[in-house]
N, C-alpha and C positions, 0 to 999 in steps of 0.2 A: 934764237926757238926757246923760249922759256922753260923753267924745270917743272917739274910739279912743284915743287914746293915754293918756288918764285909766283906762280899765278896763283896760286890756294891763297900765297900770304896778300898780293893785291887785290885780290877780289875780296878777302877779310876785311882790306883797308878801306876801300872803295864802295862796297856794295853794303844796301841794309842787309841785316841778316835774318832775314825771312826766311829762310831753308836752313839745313842742315846734312849737305849733301855729302855725299862719301867722298872722301879725299883720293879724286880721280879728276883728271883734263884731257877730256877726249878731245881729240884732234879731227880726226876721219869717220869715217863711218860706211858700210857696206853691206848690204842683207841684213843679217842680225848679228853681225860684227862689228865692234868698234873698237878704235886704237888713238891712245894718250898720248903724250907730245914726246915722249921718252921712248915712242915705236913699241908698244907693247899694247898685246890683242886682247880684248877682253869679249865673251858672250854676252848680248844683250837680254837680257830675261826679262826687262821690265818694261820696252815697248813705249818709252815715252807718257806711262800708263795709258795703253793702247793707241795713243795718237799717231803711231808707227805702226798698225796692223799689217801693213804692207811693205813693212822693212826701212832701212837706210837707203836712201838715195835710187830709190825704184824707178827705173829705166823710162817708164810709160809714164809716170808724173812728172818724173825730172823734164822729158821729152815736151810734155804739156805745158808746163811751166815758162820752160823755156823760148816754146814758141810763143806765147802769149805776152811775155816780156819784151819781145819785139814788136807787140803791137800798139799795147795801151793796158796799162795795169789799175789804173782807178779814173773815173770819170764821177765820183760821187753821185750819190743818188736824184741829186738833179736834173739828169740827163737818162736817157736809157742807153744800154750799149749791147753788143751784138750777142754775147756769153748770158744774159740773165736769164732771158726769157727760157731757154733750152733748160738751163740749170733749174729754175722754179718746175718746170715740169716735168724734167726727169726725177728729182726726186721727189718731189709729190707722188708720182706714179711709183716710187720702189717704196715709200710707203703705203701706198694705197691711199692718199688724199689729195684733196683738191688744190690747196693752197699753202704756200710758204711764206715766210720772214724771216729773210736770211740778217745774220749779226756775225759777231767775229768767234767770239771765246763762249766756253761752256755756261760760264757767269752771267754774258749779257742772255745768252739763253734763258735762263732759267729766272732771271729777273724780266726778260720778256715775258716769259709764262704766267709769271707773278699779276703782271699788267693786264695780260689779256686775259685771265680767270675774273678777275675783277671787275673788269669792262664787260665781260659777258656776264657775268652774274647781277650787272645792275640794270644792262639794257634789255637783255635776253630773260632771263630768270625773274627779275622783277626784285633782287633784293634790297631794301634802305640802301641809299648813299652810305658809304664811310661804315658799313657793318658788316662787309665780305668778310666770311672765314676760311680759310685755307687748312687742311690738316694734312700734316707730314710726320715720318715717322722718327723715332728716336735714333740715334746714332746714324744719322744720313751725312751725307757728302753732298752739297751741290755746289758750294762755291763759296767765296770770302769778302762777297760785298758786305756792306752795313747791311743789308735787308735778309740776306741769304744767312747771317752768321746769328740772327736774330731768332732761327729758328732751327738754330743747330743746339745740340747737346755735348760736342767737344769744347772742353773749357778751354783750350788753348786758342782754337779760331774765335770764341766767342767773347771773352774773360776782358773787360776794361774799354771794352768798343760800343758800349749803351752811349746813350740811350736807345733803346730798341724796338724795332718797326712791331708794331701791334699787328694781331690780325691773322695769327696762325695758331694752333694746336698740337704739341705734339702725342703721339700716340706709342705703345711698343709696335717696333716693325715684325710683322708676321702675326699680328695679333686682330682677326678679325672681327671678336665682338667690342673690342675696345673702338675699332676703328667706327662701326657700326654705332656706337654709342657717341662720340665724336661728332657725328656729321649733323647739324641742324640744317634747319630753315634759311639760315643764313649762310651757309656752307655753298663756296662755287666750285672747290677743287679739292681733290685727292692728290696731292704729288709725291711720287715716290722713285726711287729707285728699283727697279727689277731684281738685280742684283746689288748689293750694300759693298763699294768695293772698297773704300776708304778704310771702313767698319772690320775688314779683313775676309774680304770676298764672301758677304754671308749670303746663302739661296734660301731664300724664304719657304717654309713648310707648303708642300704639294697642297694644289689647289688655293691657296693665297691669292693670286693674280685674277684666277676667275673669280675668286668672291669677289675681289676689289671691285672688277669691272661689273657686275653685277649688282652690287650694292650703289656703287653710282649711277648706274642707268636707270634704277630702283629710284633712287631719289633726287632724278637730274643733277646730278654734278657730274663735272669734267673730271675723268682721271688723265691726268698726266704723267708720264711713265719717262723719266730722266733716263734715256740712253747714251748717254755723251761716253761713258765709259764702255758700256757695256752693248752697244749695237754696233752693227756694221762689220758683221763676223767674228767678233772676238769670241762667241759661247758657242759657234756651231752653226748659230742661226743667223738671218740679215739683224733681227731683234732679238734680245732676251726675252721680251713677251711672248715670242711665237712657240717657247718652250712648254707654257699651257693655253694656245690655241688663242691667244689675248689681244685683240686690237685697242689699243687706249684711244681716248680722243685726240689727245695731243702728243707727241714725240718730239722729245729734246736731244737735237744731235749735235756734234762737237766731235773735238778730238782726231779722230779716222777721218772724218770728213774731209780734212785737209791734207789728208795723205803725209804728215810730218814735214810738209811745205811750207803751207802758210796757217794761219788759224783760220777755221770757218764752222760758224755753229748756225742752227738754224730752228726754228719752231715750225713744226709740219702739221696741218689739223684741216677739217673741214671747212668751207665756206662759211657754213654757219658759226663758227668759233670766229677764224682770223679775218671774217669779212665785217667783224663791227668794227675793226680799224678805217680811219679817214686820213685823209693827207696833215703831217704836222704833229699828230697825237703820237708817234713814236719814227724813230728811225735810230740810222749810224751811217756816219760819213762812209767807210770802209766797208759797212755790210753788203754783201751781194755785189763788191769789186771784181774788174771782169778778171784779174787773178785767180781769186780765191774760184771763182764759177770754172775758170778753163782745168783747174787741179780737180777739184770735188764732181764735176764732171765725168773724168777721168775715174774717178774712187765709184761712182754709179758703177759706171760701165762693168770695170773689173770686179764687182759684188753681182752683176747681172749675170756674171756665168758661173756661179756657184761654187767655185774652185776653192774660194777662199774660207768660205762656211763649213764645205767638205774637210779641208786642210784641217781647219782648227777642231773639225767632228773626231777626227779621225786620229789626228796628234793628241787632242786632248784626252780620248781614252786613254791612250799610251800613258799620258803625264799622271792623270789619277789612278792609274792603275800602280804606276811605279812608285806612284807618293804615298797609296795607301799601303803598300808592303812596308813602308816602314813605321805606321804607328802602331804602336804596340811593345818595339823594342826600348823602350828609355829615351829615346831621342825627341820624335814626332808624335800629341796626343792625339790631333784631330787634323785632317784635310777637306778644305770644302772650297766649292765651285764648277764652272760649267767650262766646257771645250777649253781654249786654251789660256785657263783663268782661274789660279788656285790661292788660297790661304792657306798659309802651314804654320799651326800653331807647334812650336820648338816647346820642350820640356824646360821650364826657367833654370833648371840646373845646368843646362848645356850652353844658357848665356842668351841675354838679352836680341830680340831681332837685329839691333844694331851691329852689336858683337859679331852676329852669326853673319849679317850683311859684309862686315869688313873680313872677316876671314874667305867668303865667299870671293871678293874681290882680289883678294890677295891669291888667289888660284883661278882668276882669269875668269870670274860671273860675275854679273852685276843684276842683284836684284835689289828690292827694296822693304822695309822693316813698315811695320803700322803695329800700333798698338802693344807695348810691350814685347812679346816673345814674338811674335805673329810676321811672317815674312812673305811677300806677294811673289808669285810669279807668274809674268805675262809676255812670254817672247814673242815678237812679230811673228803673225802668220806665215811668214816665208820661211820659217826655221826648217832647216832639214831633221829629220826622225834622227839623224848620225849625231847632229849637234846637239839637239835636244839631249839626246841618253850623256853625252859629254858631261852636257852641264850637270846633270841628276848624278853622275857618277862625283860630282866636286861637292855637289850638297852631302853625300853618303858619307864622302870622305873626312868632311866637317866634321858632322856628325858623330862619325864612328861606327855609321848604321849600316 
């Protein structure tokens, strides 16, 4: 078995340096805990950026995957398979929509939504071909493809990857006035995260999502909600939009939809939106494959119980109560988020987000930094209150709070 140092050295030598991971090498995991190659255990307080909402090695999901592995894993969309119809019907029902377009990764779902909105704009709204505009928010994170980084304000993700795809207008997040000014007769969609995760778990002002919904409906514009991180239980609701009683025209889902077992994403909307596609205009060899559908069907069944949403609500209230007690003591300057999801701004005098994350790692807790002195906390929804409290104790220890 390789040591941590050996494994990191080999990775650095043979993989492109597109990530700067913490210096830990995970070998096994169960529930909310991970174990490294040297046998040390860590509490996972990141949950794969919400891909692991149901924990590592969730028995229901592993059993569903194992059963499907014994049957058939891939047919391509050239043929039907016996899990596809159920997956589409169940996911559509969970979202209160009529149709599903399955893909694999979150970025693929966003790219698919861009194509969907443009085609809808030309064929339904009547926008002149080639003139469609999509309004997005500053500080967004929707992925890293060339089209997606074209409307990013993150210089690390965007710089030196041009020429950039036209057709997007960026407005400040949470600013309804700016959004209204940006929407024109050629606008086909507004694409937003109900809560901006990568930006530091930014929750928009109360009423913002309702305002977006009203504006887009009045102007005949699609409201596309990127719920890839915020959806499927993370915030205490099935979808973060539910906190304002909002139903968008299009849901973008991913991460937790695959249960941390396989990559699964989807665009979900009504027939008047997704019905614009005809054979050959879009697709994916692996999108909606039997293995993905089997796992996602189990995820949907688990969400239907409401158990995970309730856990995220109750434990989330506890998490935010404890984190807010740390504000004002000279260590934590602000806390944001909903449910089991928090962005914690650390006073820069105590260290960068990276430095705080490394200190927590030394104490057996894994989180991830973003944007300077901010750390994100997003444990699996299956975490126990005792383990959550232990993790918070380690944060207090690191901060001296």
